[in-house]
C-alpha positions in Angstrom: 0.4 0.2 -0.3 1.7 3.5 -0.6 2.4 6.3 1.7 -0.7 7.5 3.3 -1.4 11.0 2.7 -2.4 12.1 5.9 -3.5 15.9 7.2 -3.8 16.5 11.3 -5.8 20.0 11.8 -4.4 20.8 15.0 -5.9 24.5 17.2 -2.2 25.0 19.4 -2.7 24.6 23.4 -5.8 21.7 23.2 -6.4 18.5 22.9 -6.0 18.3 19.1 -2.0 17.0 20.2 -2.8 13.9 20.7 -3.1 12.6 16.8 0.3 13.5 16.2 1.8 12.0 19.3 -0.4 9.5 17.5 0.9 9.6 14.8 4.6 9.7 15.7 4.7 6.7 18.5 3.6 4.5 15.2 5.7 6.2 12.7 3.3 7.3 10.3 3.7 10.1 7.8 1.3 13.8 8.4 1.3 17.1 7.4 0.5 18.7 10.3 -1.1 22.2 10.2 -1.0 24.4 13.2 -4.1 27.2 14.0 -2.9 30.1 16.7 -5.8 30.6 19.3 -8.0 34.2 18.4 -7.0 35.0 21.0 -9.4 31.7 22.9 -11.5 29.7 20.7 -10.5 28.9 16.7 -9.5 31.2 14.0 -11.7 31.5 11.1 -9.2 29.7 9.0 -10.2 25.8 11.4 -14.3 26.8 11.5 -13.7 26.5 7.0 -12.0 23.3 7.5 -14.7 22.2 10.6 -18.0 23.6 11.4 -17.9 22.8 14.6 -14.0 25.1 14.7 -13.2 22.5 17.1 -9.9 20.4 17.1 -8.2 18.1 15.6 -9.3 17.2 12.6 -7.9 15.0 10.1 -8.4 15.0 6.7 -7.2 11.9 4.7 -6.7 12.1 1.5 -4.8 8.4 0.5 -7.4 7.3 -2.2 -8.5 11.1 -4.3 -11.7 8.9 -5.1 -12.4 8.5 -1.3 -11.4 11.5 0.5 -12.1 11.5 4.5 -12.3 14.2 6.9 -13.1 12.8 11.0 -13.3 15.0 14.0 -12.7 13.5 17.4 -9.7 13.0 18.8 -11.3 9.3 19.8 -13.0 8.7 17.2 -9.3 9.9 14.9 -7.6 7.7 17.6 -9.2 4.1 16.2 -9.4 5.2 12.8 -6.0 5.6 12.0 -4.8 2.2 14.5 -6.9 0.3 12.5 -6.6 1.8 8.9 -2.6 2.6 9.2 -0.9 1.4 12.2 -2.2 -2.9 11.8 -3.3 -2.5 15.1 -0.6 -1.5 17.3 -1.1 0.9 20.1 -4.3 -1.1 20.9 -4.8 -4.4 22.6 -7.0 -6.9 21.0 -9.6 -9.3 22.1 -7.9 -11.7 23.3 -5.4 -10.1 25.2 -6.4 -10.2 29.4 -6.1 -6.4 29.3 -8.4 -5.5 26.5 -11.6 -4.5 28.3 -8.8 -2.0 31.2 -7.6 -0.9 27.4 -11.7 -0.4 26.1 -12.1 1.9 30.1 -9.0 3.9 29.9 -9.2 4.6 26.5 -12.5 6.4 26.5 -12.4 7.3 30.4 -10.3 10.1 29.3 -12.9 12.0 27.2 -16.4 10.4 28.8 -14.7 11.1 32.6 -12.0 12.9 33.0 -11.8 15.7 30.5 -14.8 16.5 31.6 -15.0 16.6 34.5 -12.3 19.1 34.2 -13.3 21.8 32.3 -16.8 21.2 34.8 -15.0 22.1 37.8 -12.9 25.0 35.7 -16.5 26.8 34.6 -18.2 25.9 37.9 -15.0 27.6 40.0 -15.7 30.9 37.3 -19.3 31.3 37.0 -20.4 30.0 41.4 -16.8 30.5 43.2 -15.2 28.2 45.4 -17.2 28.4 48.3 -20.7 27.7 46.4 -21.5 24.0 47.0 -22.2 23.3 43.2 -18.4 24.0 42.7 -17.5 21.7 45.7 -19.0 19.1 44.6 -16.9 19.4 41.2 -14.2 19.5 43.1 -15.1 16.1 44.9 -15.9 14.7 41.8 -12.6 15.3 40.0 -10.6 14.1 43.5 -12.5 10.3 43.6 -11.2 10.7 39.4 -7.3 11.2 40.6 -7.2 8.6 43.0 -9.2 6.2 40.9 -6.4 7.0 38.1 -3.7 7.1 41.2 -4.8 3.7 43.0 -4.2 2.3 38.7 -0.7 3.9 38.2 0.5 2.6 41.1 -0.3 -0.7 40.5 0.2 -0.9 36.4 3.3 1.1 34.3 1.1 2.1 31.7 -3.1 2.4 31.9 -3.9 -0.7 30.4 -1.2 -2.9 32.2 2.5 -3.6 31.4 1.7 -1.9 27.7 2.1 1.1 26.1 -1.1 2.1 24.4 -3.5 5.0 22.7 -5.1 5.1 26.1 -1.7 7.4 27.3 -1.8 9.1 24.6 -5.5 10.1 24.8 -5.0 11.1 28.4 -1.5 12.5 28.4 -2.9 15.7 27.4 -5.3 15.6 30.6 -2.7 16.2 32.8 -0.4 18.1 30.7 -1.5 20.8 28.6 -5.5 21.2 29.8 -3.6 21.9 33.1 -3.2 26.1 31.3 -6.6 25.8 31.1 -7.4 24.3 35.0 -5.1 23.8 37.1 -3.9 20.1 39.4 -2.2 20.1 41.8 -0.1 16.2 41.9 1.9 16.7 44.5 -0.4 14.1 45.6 -0.2 11.5 43.6 3.8 10.1 43.2 1.5 7.5 40.8 0.4 9.9 38.1 3.7 11.4 38.5 5.5 8.2 38.1 3.7 7.9 34.8 4.1 11.1 33.2 7.6 10.9 33.9 7.6 8.2 31.9 5.5 10.0 28.6 8.0 12.4 28.8 11.1 9.8 28.2 8.9 8.7 24.8 10.9 10.6 22.0 7.9 10.6 19.9 5.8 12.4 22.1 8.5 15.2 22.6 8.5 14.7 18.6 5.2 15.4 18.3 5.2 18.3 21.3 7.9 20.0 19.2 5.7 20.2 15.9 2.7 20.7 17.4 3.4 23.2 20.6 6.9 23.9 20.5 6.6 26.9 22.5 5.1 24.8 25.6 7.8 23.6 28.1 7.5 19.5 28.4 9.4 19.7 32.0 6.5 21.7 33.2 3.5 20.0 32.0 5.2 17.1 33.2 5.4 18.5 36.9 3.2 18.0 39.7 2.5 22.3 39.8 2.1 21.8 36.2 2.1 24.7 33.8 0.8 28.2 34.1 -2.7 29.0 33.1 -3.6 30.3 30.2 -4.0 34.1 30.3 -7.0 34.4 27.4 -9.3 31.8 29.6 -8.4 33.4 32.8 -10.1 36.8 31.5 -12.9 34.6 30.2 -13.7 33.2 33.2 -13.2 36.3 35.0 -10.3 34.8 37.2 -7.4 35.5 38.8 -4.6 33.9 38.8 -3.8 34.2 42.5 -7.1 33.6 43.8 -6.8 29.7 42.3 
Protein backbone atom coordinates (compact mmCIF):
# COMPACT_ATOMS: atom_id res chain seq x y z
CA UNK A 1 0.00 0.00 0.00
CA UNK A 2 1.24 3.48 -0.79
CA UNK A 3 2.23 5.79 2.02
CA UNK A 4 -0.83 7.44 3.58
CA UNK A 5 -1.45 11.10 2.87
CA UNK A 6 -2.76 12.48 6.15
CA UNK A 7 -3.31 16.08 7.20
CA UNK A 8 -3.77 16.88 10.89
CA UNK A 9 -5.41 20.20 11.75
CA UNK A 10 -4.36 21.22 15.26
CA UNK A 11 -5.56 24.18 17.30
CA UNK A 12 -2.53 24.93 19.43
CA UNK A 13 -2.66 24.55 23.21
CA UNK A 14 -5.40 21.97 22.83
CA UNK A 15 -6.34 18.34 22.80
CA UNK A 16 -5.41 18.02 19.13
CA UNK A 17 -1.85 17.26 20.28
CA UNK A 18 -3.05 13.69 20.86
CA UNK A 19 -3.00 12.92 17.15
CA UNK A 20 0.56 14.00 16.23
CA UNK A 21 1.73 12.05 19.29
CA UNK A 22 -0.14 8.95 18.14
CA UNK A 23 1.24 9.25 14.60
CA UNK A 24 4.78 9.75 15.88
CA UNK A 25 4.46 6.63 18.06
CA UNK A 26 3.25 4.66 15.03
CA UNK A 27 5.86 6.22 12.73
CA UNK A 28 3.17 7.17 10.22
CA UNK A 29 3.92 10.22 8.04
CA UNK A 30 1.57 13.20 8.22
CA UNK A 31 1.28 16.88 7.40
CA UNK A 32 0.55 19.16 10.33
CA UNK A 33 -1.42 22.39 9.96
CA UNK A 34 -1.31 24.64 13.00
CA UNK A 35 -3.86 27.22 14.09
CA UNK A 36 -3.42 29.84 16.79
CA UNK A 37 -6.25 30.71 19.14
CA UNK A 38 -7.85 34.09 18.47
CA UNK A 39 -7.60 34.90 21.29
CA UNK A 40 -9.17 31.85 22.95
CA UNK A 41 -11.34 29.99 20.46
CA UNK A 42 -10.50 28.69 17.00
CA UNK A 43 -9.82 31.13 14.16
CA UNK A 44 -12.01 31.36 11.02
CA UNK A 45 -9.45 29.30 9.08
CA UNK A 46 -10.09 26.24 11.24
CA UNK A 47 -13.84 26.77 11.26
CA UNK A 48 -13.67 26.70 7.47
CA UNK A 49 -12.14 23.22 7.70
CA UNK A 50 -14.68 21.91 10.22
CA UNK A 51 -17.90 23.82 11.02
CA UNK A 52 -17.67 23.02 14.74
CA UNK A 53 -14.35 24.85 14.80
CA UNK A 54 -12.92 22.15 17.04
CA UNK A 55 -9.59 20.36 16.90
CA UNK A 56 -8.24 17.88 16.01
CA UNK A 57 -9.45 17.26 12.48
CA UNK A 58 -7.91 14.60 10.27
CA UNK A 59 -8.03 14.63 6.49
CA UNK A 60 -7.13 11.40 4.75
CA UNK A 61 -6.34 12.07 1.09
CA UNK A 62 -4.64 8.73 0.47
CA UNK A 63 -7.39 7.66 -1.95
CA UNK A 64 -8.28 10.68 -4.13
CA UNK A 65 -11.55 9.02 -5.11
CA UNK A 66 -12.61 8.71 -1.48
CA UNK A 67 -11.26 11.59 0.62
CA UNK A 68 -12.09 11.35 4.31
CA UNK A 69 -12.46 14.12 6.87
CA UNK A 70 -13.00 13.08 10.47
CA UNK A 71 -13.03 14.89 13.81
CA UNK A 72 -13.13 13.83 17.48
CA UNK A 73 -9.81 12.68 18.88
CA UNK A 74 -11.12 9.29 19.99
CA UNK A 75 -12.60 8.55 16.58
CA UNK A 76 -9.44 9.70 14.84
CA UNK A 77 -7.37 7.48 17.12
CA UNK A 78 -9.40 4.41 16.23
CA UNK A 79 -9.34 5.33 12.54
CA UNK A 80 -5.56 5.68 12.40
CA UNK A 81 -4.80 2.58 14.48
CA UNK A 82 -7.01 0.27 12.50
CA UNK A 83 -6.58 1.74 9.03
CA UNK A 84 -2.86 2.50 9.02
CA UNK A 85 -1.37 1.23 12.28
CA UNK A 86 -2.04 -2.47 11.82
CA UNK A 87 -3.70 -2.46 15.22
CA UNK A 88 -0.60 -1.24 17.04
CA UNK A 89 -1.17 0.68 20.31
CA UNK A 90 -4.55 -1.03 20.70
CA UNK A 91 -5.12 -4.27 22.57
CA UNK A 92 -6.98 -7.10 20.88
CA UNK A 93 -10.09 -8.81 22.29
CA UNK A 94 -8.03 -11.86 23.18
CA UNK A 95 -5.59 -9.81 25.29
CA UNK A 96 -6.22 -10.18 29.01
CA UNK A 97 -6.20 -6.39 29.48
CA UNK A 98 -8.51 -5.65 26.55
CA UNK A 99 -11.29 -4.36 28.81
CA UNK A 100 -8.81 -2.17 30.70
CA UNK A 101 -7.60 -0.71 27.42
CA UNK A 102 -11.12 0.15 26.26
CA UNK A 103 -12.05 1.59 29.64
CA UNK A 104 -9.09 3.94 29.95
CA UNK A 105 -9.15 4.90 26.27
CA UNK A 106 -12.68 6.23 26.72
CA UNK A 107 -12.31 7.45 30.32
CA UNK A 108 -10.14 10.30 29.04
CA UNK A 109 -12.95 12.14 27.26
CA UNK A 110 -15.96 10.43 28.81
CA UNK A 111 -15.14 11.31 32.43
CA UNK A 112 -11.77 12.94 33.08
CA UNK A 113 -11.61 15.80 30.58
CA UNK A 114 -15.29 16.68 30.88
CA UNK A 115 -15.11 16.54 34.67
CA UNK A 116 -12.12 18.85 34.85
CA UNK A 117 -13.77 21.35 32.53
CA UNK A 118 -16.96 21.31 34.62
CA UNK A 119 -14.89 22.02 37.72
CA UNK A 120 -13.23 24.97 36.01
CA UNK A 121 -16.52 26.33 34.70
CA UNK A 122 -18.11 26.03 38.14
CA UNK A 123 -15.25 27.96 39.72
CA UNK A 124 -15.64 30.77 37.21
CA UNK A 125 -19.43 30.94 37.37
CA UNK A 126 -20.30 30.40 41.02
CA UNK A 127 -17.02 30.68 42.96
CA UNK A 128 -15.15 28.30 45.22
CA UNK A 129 -17.49 28.69 48.21
CA UNK A 130 -20.52 27.47 46.29
CA UNK A 131 -21.65 23.86 46.95
CA UNK A 132 -21.96 23.29 43.21
CA UNK A 133 -18.25 23.97 42.80
CA UNK A 134 -17.40 21.86 45.85
CA UNK A 135 -19.40 19.00 44.35
CA UNK A 136 -17.30 19.17 41.18
CA UNK A 137 -14.11 19.25 43.25
CA UNK A 138 -15.18 16.10 45.09
CA UNK A 139 -15.93 14.32 41.82
CA UNK A 140 -12.56 15.30 40.33
CA UNK A 141 -10.73 14.23 43.49
CA UNK A 142 -12.43 10.85 43.21
CA UNK A 143 -11.34 10.52 39.58
CA UNK A 144 -7.74 11.44 40.37
CA UNK A 145 -7.63 8.90 43.18
CA UNK A 146 -9.07 6.31 40.83
CA UNK A 147 -6.32 6.97 38.27
CA UNK A 148 -3.66 7.14 40.97
CA UNK A 149 -4.64 3.71 42.24
CA UNK A 150 -4.41 2.32 38.73
CA UNK A 151 -0.97 3.78 38.09
CA UNK A 152 0.48 2.78 41.42
CA UNK A 153 -0.13 -0.80 40.39
CA UNK A 154 0.50 -0.64 36.64
CA UNK A 155 3.20 0.86 34.46
CA UNK A 156 0.67 2.08 31.89
CA UNK A 157 -3.08 2.55 32.01
CA UNK A 158 -3.88 -0.72 30.26
CA UNK A 159 -1.21 -2.65 32.14
CA UNK A 160 2.43 -3.19 31.20
CA UNK A 161 2.00 -2.14 27.58
CA UNK A 162 1.96 1.45 26.30
CA UNK A 163 -1.25 2.02 24.32
CA UNK A 164 -3.43 4.72 22.82
CA UNK A 165 -5.00 5.09 26.27
CA UNK A 166 -1.85 7.09 27.05
CA UNK A 167 -2.04 9.30 23.95
CA UNK A 168 -5.67 10.05 24.77
CA UNK A 169 -5.15 10.71 28.48
CA UNK A 170 -1.77 12.44 28.60
CA UNK A 171 -2.97 15.89 27.59
CA UNK A 172 -5.46 15.98 30.50
CA UNK A 173 -2.50 16.03 32.89
CA UNK A 174 -0.16 18.24 30.83
CA UNK A 175 -1.44 20.93 28.46
CA UNK A 176 -4.99 20.88 29.79
CA UNK A 177 -3.69 22.24 33.07
CA UNK A 178 -3.24 25.55 31.26
CA UNK A 179 -7.05 25.73 31.42
CA UNK A 180 -7.75 23.90 34.68
CA UNK A 181 -4.86 23.74 37.17
CA UNK A 182 -4.08 20.58 39.10
CA UNK A 183 -1.42 20.14 41.74
CA UNK A 184 -0.32 16.51 41.45
CA UNK A 185 2.03 16.51 44.43
CA UNK A 186 -0.17 14.00 46.27
CA UNK A 187 -0.34 11.65 43.27
CA UNK A 188 3.05 9.95 42.92
CA UNK A 189 1.70 7.24 40.62
CA UNK A 190 0.40 9.81 38.13
CA UNK A 191 3.65 11.78 38.35
CA UNK A 192 5.75 8.68 37.69
CA UNK A 193 3.53 7.90 34.70
CA UNK A 194 3.98 11.46 33.40
CA UNK A 195 7.72 11.04 33.82
CA UNK A 196 7.62 7.94 31.63
CA UNK A 197 5.62 9.85 29.02
CA UNK A 198 8.16 12.68 29.09
CA UNK A 199 10.91 10.18 28.30
CA UNK A 200 9.25 9.03 25.08
CA UNK A 201 10.95 10.42 21.98
CA UNK A 202 7.70 10.28 20.01
CA UNK A 203 5.99 12.49 22.58
CA UNK A 204 8.77 15.06 22.49
CA UNK A 205 8.85 15.05 18.69
CA UNK A 206 5.11 15.55 18.51
CA UNK A 207 5.07 18.40 21.02
CA UNK A 208 8.02 20.03 19.28
CA UNK A 209 5.99 20.11 16.09
CA UNK A 210 2.52 20.80 17.46
CA UNK A 211 3.29 23.27 20.28
CA UNK A 212 6.97 24.18 20.25
CA UNK A 213 6.42 27.09 22.65
CA UNK A 214 5.10 24.86 25.44
CA UNK A 215 7.50 23.76 28.15
CA UNK A 216 7.30 19.96 28.32
CA UNK A 217 8.99 19.87 31.74
CA UNK A 218 6.36 22.19 33.19
CA UNK A 219 3.64 20.06 31.67
CA UNK A 220 4.78 16.86 33.37
CA UNK A 221 5.65 18.51 36.70
CA UNK A 222 3.68 18.31 39.94
CA UNK A 223 2.62 21.97 39.83
CA UNK A 224 1.97 22.07 36.09
CA UNK A 225 2.21 24.94 33.59
CA UNK A 226 0.86 28.44 34.21
CA UNK A 227 -2.73 29.04 33.20
CA UNK A 228 -3.49 30.51 29.79
CA UNK A 229 -4.11 34.24 30.29
CA UNK A 230 -6.88 34.44 27.70
CA UNK A 231 -8.79 31.68 29.49
CA UNK A 232 -8.32 33.33 32.89
CA UNK A 233 -9.78 36.55 31.50
CA UNK A 234 -12.64 34.74 29.79
CA UNK A 235 -13.60 33.09 33.07
CA UNK A 236 -13.17 36.38 34.97
CA UNK A 237 -10.67 34.71 37.27
CA UNK A 238 -7.51 36.05 38.82
CA UNK A 239 -4.57 33.60 38.79
CA UNK A 240 -3.67 34.54 42.37
CA UNK A 241 -7.11 33.57 43.62
CA UNK A 242 -6.84 29.91 42.65
